C-alpha positions as CSV (number, residue, x, y, z in Angstrom):
1,X,-43.3,-60.1,3.7
2,X,-43.0,-59.2,7.4
3,X,-44.1,-55.8,8.8
4,X,-40.5,-54.9,9.4
5,X,-39.5,-55.7,5.8
6,X,-42.4,-53.5,4.5
7,X,-41.3,-50.6,6.7
8,X,-37.7,-51.0,5.4
9,X,-38.9,-51.2,1.8
10,X,-41.2,-48.1,2.3
11,X,-38.3,-46.1,3.8
12,X,-36.1,-47.2,0.9
13,X,-38.6,-46.2,-1.7
14,X,-39.2,-42.9,0.0
15,X,-35.5,-42.2,0.1
16,X,-35.2,-43.0,-3.6
17,X,-38.2,-40.8,-4.4
18,X,-36.8,-37.9,-2.5
19,X,-33.4,-38.3,-4.1
20,X,-35.1,-38.3,-7.6
21,X,-36.9,-35.1,-6.7
22,X,-33.8,-33.4,-5.5
23,X,-31.9,-34.5,-8.6
24,X,-34.6,-33.3,-10.9
25,X,-34.8,-29.9,-9.1
26,X,-31.0,-29.6,-9.5
27,X,-31.0,-30.1,-13.2
28,X,-33.8,-27.7,-14.0
29,X,-32.9,-25.5,-17.0
30,X,-29.5,-27.1,-17.1
31,X,-27.1,-25.5,-19.6
32,X,-25.7,-27.8,-22.2
33,X,-21.9,-27.5,-22.3
34,X,-19.8,-28.8,-25.1
35,X,-17.8,-31.8,-24.2
36,X,-14.4,-30.1,-24.9
37,X,-13.9,-26.6,-23.6
38,X,-12.7,-24.0,-26.0
39,X,-9.6,-22.3,-24.7
40,X,-9.4,-19.9,-27.6
41,X,-12.1,-17.2,-27.3
42,X,-12.6,-14.5,-29.9
43,X,-13.8,-11.2,-28.5
44,X,-13.7,-7.6,-29.5
45,X,-12.6,-4.4,-27.7
46,X,-16.3,-3.4,-27.5
47,X,-17.3,-6.7,-25.9
48,X,-14.4,-6.4,-23.3
49,X,-15.4,-2.9,-22.5
50,X,-19.0,-3.9,-22.0
51,X,-17.9,-6.8,-19.8
52,X,-15.8,-4.5,-17.7
53,X,-18.8,-2.3,-17.1
54,X,-21.1,-5.3,-16.2
55,X,-18.4,-6.6,-13.8
56,X,-18.6,-3.3,-12.0
57,X,-22.4,-3.5,-11.9
58,X,-22.0,-7.0,-10.3
59,X,-19.2,-5.9,-8.0
60,X,-17.3,-9.0,-9.0
61,X,-13.9,-7.7,-7.9
62,X,-15.2,-6.9,-4.4
63,X,-15.4,-10.6,-3.6
64,X,-12.9,-12.1,-6.0
65,X,-9.9,-10.0,-4.7
66,X,-8.2,-10.7,-1.4
67,X,-7.0,-7.8,0.6
68,X,-3.6,-6.9,-0.8
69,X,-3.8,-9.6,-3.5
70,X,-4.0,-9.4,-7.3
71,X,-7.3,-8.3,-8.7
72,X,-9.8,-11.1,-9.5
73,X,-7.3,-13.8,-8.3
74,X,-9.7,-14.9,-5.5
75,X,-8.7,-16.1,-2.1
76,X,-11.0,-13.8,-0.1
77,X,-12.6,-15.6,2.8
78,X,-16.3,-15.0,3.2
79,X,-17.5,-16.0,6.6
80,X,-20.9,-17.7,6.8
81,X,-22.8,-19.4,9.7
82,X,-21.6,-22.7,8.3
83,X,-17.9,-22.0,7.9
84,X,-15.7,-20.0,5.5
85,X,-16.0,-19.9,1.7
86,X,-13.0,-18.8,-0.2
87,X,-13.6,-17.0,-3.5
88,X,-12.1,-18.5,-6.7
89,X,-9.5,-17.2,-9.2
90,X,-11.2,-15.5,-12.1
91,X,-8.1,-14.6,-14.0
92,X,-7.3,-16.4,-17.3
93,X,-4.7,-18.7,-15.8
94,X,-5.0,-22.1,-17.5
95,X,-4.3,-24.1,-14.3
96,X,-5.7,-22.1,-11.4
97,X,-8.1,-19.7,-13.0
98,X,-10.6,-19.8,-15.9
99,X,-8.1,-20.0,-18.7
100,X,-9.4,-23.4,-19.8
101,X,-13.1,-22.4,-19.5
102,X,-15.4,-21.7,-22.4
103,X,-18.1,-19.1,-22.6
104,X,-20.6,-22.0,-22.0
105,X,-18.7,-23.1,-18.9
106,X,-18.9,-19.5,-17.5
107,X,-22.6,-19.2,-18.4
108,X,-23.3,-22.5,-16.6
109,X,-21.7,-21.1,-13.5
110,X,-23.7,-17.9,-13.7
111,X,-27.0,-19.5,-14.7
112,X,-26.9,-22.9,-12.9
113,X,-24.4,-22.4,-10.2
114,X,-22.1,-25.2,-11.4
115,X,-18.4,-25.1,-12.0
116,X,-16.7,-26.3,-15.2
117,X,-16.4,-29.8,-13.7
118,X,-20.1,-29.9,-12.9
119,X,-19.7,-29.5,-9.1
120,X,-22.3,-27.5,-7.3
121,X,-21.2,-24.0,-6.3
122,X,-21.9,-22.5,-2.9
123,X,-24.4,-19.6,-2.9
124,X,-21.8,-17.3,-1.3
125,X,-21.3,-16.8,-5.1
126,X,-24.8,-15.3,-5.6
127,X,-25.9,-17.4,-8.6
128,X,-29.3,-17.3,-7.1
129,X,-29.4,-13.7,-8.4
130,X,-26.9,-14.1,-11.3
131,X,-29.1,-16.7,-12.9
132,X,-31.2,-13.8,-14.1
133,X,-28.3,-12.4,-16.2
134,X,-28.7,-12.9,-20.0
135,X,-26.3,-15.1,-22.0
136,X,-25.1,-12.0,-23.9
137,X,-24.1,-10.2,-20.7
138,X,-22.5,-13.4,-19.3
139,X,-20.4,-13.7,-22.5
140,X,-19.3,-10.1,-22.2
141,X,-18.2,-10.5,-18.6
142,X,-16.3,-13.6,-19.6
143,X,-14.6,-11.7,-22.4
144,X,-13.5,-9.1,-19.9
145,X,-12.2,-11.6,-17.4
146,X,-10.2,-13.4,-20.2
147,X,-8.6,-10.0,-21.0
148,X,-7.1,-9.7,-17.5
149,X,-3.5,-10.6,-16.7
150,X,-3.3,-14.3,-15.8
151,X,-2.4,-15.0,-12.1
152,X,-1.2,-18.4,-11.0
153,X,-2.9,-18.6,-7.6
154,X,-4.4,-21.9,-6.6
155,X,-7.9,-21.8,-5.2
156,X,-8.1,-22.3,-1.4
157,X,-10.3,-25.1,-0.1
158,X,-13.4,-24.0,1.7
159,X,-13.5,-24.5,5.5
160,X,-17.1,-25.6,6.0
161,X,-18.6,-27.7,8.8
162,X,-20.1,-31.1,8.0
163,X,-22.6,-31.8,6.5
164,X,-22.6,-28.3,4.9
165,X,-19.3,-29.2,3.1
166,X,-20.9,-32.0,1.2
167,X,-22.4,-31.8,-2.3
168,X,-25.4,-33.8,-1.1
169,X,-26.3,-31.2,1.5
170,X,-25.8,-28.4,-1.1
171,X,-28.1,-30.3,-3.6
172,X,-30.8,-30.4,-0.9
173,X,-30.3,-26.6,-0.3
174,X,-30.6,-25.8,-4.0
175,X,-33.7,-27.9,-4.3
176,X,-35.3,-25.8,-1.5
177,X,-34.2,-22.4,-2.5
178,X,-32.8,-22.1,-6.0
179,X,-34.8,-21.8,-9.3
180,X,-32.7,-21.0,-12.4
181,X,-34.1,-18.6,-14.9
182,X,-33.1,-15.6,-17.0
183,X,-35.0,-12.4,-16.2
184,X,-38.2,-12.1,-18.2
185,X,-39.3,-8.5,-18.8
186,X,-42.7,-7.4,-17.4
187,X,-44.7,-6.5,-20.4
188,X,-46.8,-4.2,-18.3
189,X,-43.9,-2.0,-17.4
190,X,-41.7,0.4,-19.4
191,X,-38.3,-0.6,-20.7
192,X,-36.6,1.6,-18.2
193,X,-38.3,-0.1,-15.3
194,X,-37.4,-3.5,-16.6
195,X,-33.8,-2.5,-17.0
196,X,-33.8,-1.4,-13.4
197,X,-35.4,-4.6,-12.2
198,X,-32.8,-6.6,-14.1
199,X,-29.9,-4.7,-12.5
200,X,-31.3,-4.7,-9.0
201,X,-32.4,-8.3,-9.0
202,X,-29.8,-9.8,-11.3
203,X,-26.3,-8.4,-11.5
204,X,-26.7,-6.1,-8.6
205,X,-27.9,-9.0,-6.4
206,X,-29.4,-6.6,-3.9
207,X,-31.5,-9.4,-2.4
208,X,-28.4,-11.2,-1.2
209,X,-28.2,-8.7,1.6
210,X,-31.7,-7.0,1.7
211,X,-33.7,-10.2,2.2
212,X,-34.3,-12.2,5.4
213,X,-32.7,-15.6,5.7
214,X,-33.8,-18.7,7.7
215,X,-31.6,-21.0,9.7
216,X,-30.4,-22.8,6.5
217,X,-29.3,-19.5,4.9
218,X,-32.2,-19.6,2.4
219,X,-34.5,-16.8,1.4
220,X,-38.0,-16.9,-0.1
221,X,-38.9,-15.0,-3.2
222,X,-42.0,-13.6,-1.4
223,X,-39.7,-11.8,1.0
224,X,-37.2,-10.5,-1.5
225,X,-35.8,-7.1,-0.6
226,X,-37.8,-7.1,2.7
227,X,-34.7,-6.5,4.8
228,X,-32.5,-8.8,6.8
229,X,-29.5,-9.1,9.1
230,X,-26.4,-9.8,7.0
231,X,-24.9,-13.1,8.3
232,X,-21.6,-12.7,10.2
233,X,-21.4,-9.0,9.4
234,X,-24.0,-7.9,12.0
235,X,-25.3,-5.1,9.8
236,X,-29.0,-4.9,9.0
237,X,-29.8,-4.3,5.4
238,X,-33.0,-2.4,5.6
239,X,-36.1,-3.3,3.7
240,X,-36.4,-1.7,0.3
241,X,-40.1,-2.4,0.3
242,X,-41.0,-0.6,3.6
243,X,-41.5,3.2,3.8
244,X,-40.4,2.9,7.5
245,X,-36.9,1.5,6.5
246,X,-35.3,2.1,3.2
247,X,-38.2,2.3,0.8
248,X,-37.8,5.3,-1.5
249,X,-41.3,5.5,-2.9
250,X,-41.6,9.1,-1.7
251,X,-38.2,10.2,-2.9
252,X,-37.5,12.1,-6.1
253,X,-35.6,10.0,-8.6
254,X,-32.7,12.5,-8.5
255,X,-32.2,11.7,-4.8
256,X,-32.0,8.0,-5.4
257,X,-29.6,8.5,-8.2
258,X,-27.4,10.8,-6.1
259,X,-27.3,8.3,-3.3
260,X,-26.2,5.5,-5.6
261,X,-23.7,7.7,-7.3
262,X,-22.1,9.5,-4.4
263,X,-23.2,7.6,-1.2
264,X,-25.0,10.7,0.1
265,X,-28.3,12.4,-0.5
266,X,-30.3,15.1,1.3
267,X,-31.1,13.5,4.7
268,X,-29.4,10.2,3.9
269,X,-26.0,8.6,3.6
270,X,-24.8,5.0,3.2
271,X,-22.5,3.2,5.6
272,X,-21.2,-0.3,6.4
273,X,-21.5,-2.9,3.6
274,X,-23.6,-0.5,1.4
275,X,-20.8,2.0,1.5
276,X,-18.6,-0.7,-0.2
277,X,-21.3,-1.3,-2.8
278,X,-21.4,2.4,-3.7
279,X,-17.6,2.7,-3.7
280,X,-16.9,-0.4,-5.8
281,X,-20.0,-0.6,-7.9
282,X,-22.8,1.8,-8.2
283,X,-20.8,5.0,-8.5
284,X,-19.4,3.6,-11.7
285,X,-22.7,3.0,-13.4
286,X,-23.9,5.3,-16.2
287,X,-26.8,7.8,-15.8
288,X,-29.4,5.8,-17.7
289,X,-28.8,2.7,-15.6
290,X,-28.9,4.6,-12.3
291,X,-32.1,6.3,-13.5
292,X,-33.5,2.8,-14.4
293,X,-32.7,1.5,-10.9
294,X,-34.3,4.5,-9.3
295,X,-37.4,4.0,-11.4
296,X,-37.7,0.4,-10.2
297,X,-36.8,1.0,-6.6
298,X,-39.5,3.7,-6.4
299,X,-42.2,1.2,-7.1
300,X,-41.2,-1.2,-4.4
301,X,-42.7,0.8,-1.5
302,X,-45.7,3.1,-0.9
303,X,-44.9,6.8,-1.3
304,X,-46.6,7.9,1.9
305,X,-45.0,6.5,5.1
306,X,-47.1,6.7,8.2
307,X,-45.6,7.8,11.5
308,X,-44.4,5.0,13.7
309,X,-45.9,4.5,17.1
310,X,-43.8,3.8,20.1
311,X,-43.6,0.0,20.4
312,X,-42.9,-0.3,24.1
313,X,-42.8,1.9,27.1
314,X,-44.8,4.9,28.3
315,X,-43.8,8.4,27.2
316,X,-44.4,9.6,30.7
317,X,-42.2,6.9,32.3
318,X,-39.3,6.3,29.9
319,X,-37.2,3.1,30.6
320,X,-33.9,5.1,30.7
321,X,-32.5,8.1,32.5
322,X,-33.5,10.9,30.2
323,X,-31.2,13.5,31.9
324,X,-28.2,11.2,31.6
325,X,-29.0,10.4,28.0
326,X,-29.5,14.1,27.1
327,X,-26.1,14.9,28.7
328,X,-24.4,12.2,26.7
329,X,-25.9,13.5,23.5
330,X,-24.8,17.1,24.3
331,X,-21.3,15.9,25.1
332,X,-20.7,13.5,22.2
333,X,-23.2,14.3,19.4
334,X,-24.7,17.7,19.4
335,X,-21.6,19.5,18.0
336,X,-22.1,17.6,14.7
337,X,-25.7,16.5,14.6
338,X,-27.2,19.7,16.2
339,X,-28.9,20.5,19.5
340,X,-32.3,19.4,18.0
341,X,-30.9,16.6,15.9
342,X,-31.2,18.8,12.8
343,X,-27.8,17.8,11.4
344,X,-25.7,19.8,9.0
345,X,-26.6,19.8,5.3
346,X,-23.9,18.2,3.2
347,X,-22.0,17.0,6.2
348,X,-23.7,15.3,9.1
349,X,-27.1,13.6,8.7
350,X,-30.1,14.9,10.7
351,X,-31.3,12.5,13.4
352,X,-34.8,14.0,13.8
353,X,-37.2,12.1,11.5
354,X,-34.4,9.8,10.3
355,X,-35.6,6.4,9.4
356,X,-32.2,4.9,10.1
357,X,-32.7,6.1,13.7
358,X,-36.3,5.0,14.2
359,X,-36.6,1.7,12.3
360,X,-37.3,-1.4,14.5
361,X,-33.9,-3.0,13.9
362,X,-31.2,-1.2,16.0
363,X,-28.2,-3.1,14.9
364,X,-26.8,-0.4,12.6
365,X,-27.3,2.3,15.2
366,X,-25.3,0.3,17.7
367,X,-22.7,-0.4,15.1
368,X,-22.2,3.2,14.2
369,X,-22.0,4.4,17.8
370,X,-19.5,1.7,18.8
371,X,-17.4,1.7,15.6
372,X,-18.1,5.0,13.8
373,X,-17.7,5.1,10.1
374,X,-17.6,7.0,6.9
375,X,-19.7,7.3,3.8
376,X,-17.7,6.1,0.8
377,X,-15.1,8.4,-0.8
378,X,-16.7,8.7,-4.3
379,X,-16.0,11.0,-7.3
380,X,-19.1,13.0,-6.3
381,X,-18.2,13.1,-2.6
382,X,-14.4,12.7,-2.4
383,X,-14.0,13.9,1.2
384,X,-16.9,12.4,3.2
385,X,-17.5,13.5,6.8
386,X,-17.1,10.7,9.3
387,X,-18.1,9.6,12.8
388,X,-15.6,8.6,15.4
389,X,-16.0,5.3,17.3
390,X,-17.1,5.3,20.9
391,X,-16.5,1.6,21.6
392,X,-13.8,2.5,24.2
393,X,-15.6,5.6,25.5
394,X,-19.2,4.4,26.3
395,X,-20.3,1.3,28.2
396,X,-23.4,-0.7,27.3
397,X,-25.7,1.3,29.6
398,X,-24.5,4.6,28.1
399,X,-24.8,3.4,24.5
400,X,-28.3,2.2,25.3
401,X,-29.3,5.5,26.9
402,X,-27.8,7.6,24.1
403,X,-29.5,5.6,21.4
404,X,-32.8,5.6,23.3
405,X,-32.5,9.4,23.4
406,X,-32.1,9.6,19.7
407,X,-35.1,7.3,19.1
408,X,-37.5,9.2,21.4
409,X,-36.5,12.9,20.8
410,X,-37.4,15.6,18.4
411,X,-40.6,13.9,17.3
412,X,-39.0,10.5,16.8
413,X,-41.4,7.8,18.1
414,X,-39.4,4.6,18.3
415,X,-38.9,2.4,21.3
416,X,-36.0,2.6,23.7
417,X,-33.3,-0.1,23.7
418,X,-31.7,-1.9,26.6
419,X,-28.1,-2.4,27.7
420,X,-28.6,-6.1,27.1
421,X,-29.4,-5.5,23.4
422,X,-26.3,-3.4,23.1
423,X,-24.2,-6.1,24.8
424,X,-25.5,-8.8,22.4
425,X,-24.6,-6.8,19.4
426,X,-21.2,-5.9,20.8
427,X,-20.6,-9.6,21.6
428,X,-21.6,-10.6,18.0
429,X,-19.0,-8.2,16.7
430,X,-16.3,-9.8,18.8
431,X,-16.7,-13.1,17.1
């Protein structure tokens, strides 16, 4: 055999070996599905009610309902760096929804990320988290979905770039980043803590936003909940493990529960994508589950945050015009947030000592100054105070000076930002 032939054989054998490894990784813990799906599904009112509650915990309707469209009928486009994924119809229509699915088919989608036909699902459907959901909870959600009015609405084809649109590429991605497995309680922790971990890491799929992602859109378990920029939305989901970002180790549990229930808490409020989560999901959870989530979240970060040091710049020679910045604050911000950044209790958050102001990532600050926003209108806070947008009022230099003023005043010890940083964030929003 010639050297060239040996090389070809070697490459061929390597390709076959890699394909076998990828195949094996994609059928780990594969759910056995009966050959013939059972259309008839017996359920009880109690099971349907439990499924409705669990669907709220997972915020299923938030993604599977297009704006202005029927609930759970799908069609919502989710933008990703690789193209647009359109959500599927979860109503019990026999032709376009899940009316012909069995509980095992649904469990397979939740646990293995496979459709009824066996096709691999895109992780815009967060089965990487939902795999932790128990079979009992999966069956309850299925019972609830089967109780909904059937809507005949064909699923829309995804608009993904090649090769990301191929099942082969998706199989490789899953081999790298997806490990199926139901949540296993930590025997060293209390039942309440385990319930919180199950909700946060499973149905709540918090890591889908609060974890960093690499160029392929994957996230490592070791970095779960460590904070990350939400692709295409340009909001930074702060770290739940860092006391300098959104770690709540030093908070009272009642504060955490209140934030999840109403969207506001003393010295804090939610905005952007998290406001939608509170509005559509966590405000509807019962007190024991909110307490459980709080118990778990408190253990993710140390309870004693240390003061941040200024990352760049010399306090004696700031990199921005302090007089201009102070004037901008007085003109546009002080009326609500106070002359000393003290805020107004129950209305406008304080800026002095606010981690949302001082954390390293400035994307959210720029978003709020440019576009404004509101905390969610919840039962516990039905008339939230809002912030007006300044996108047409302030240019990049003014926004940078204003934010730098916030980050370096009243004891805040964060670095200033530049007009270029503001421009980059503004440009990302335009696309």
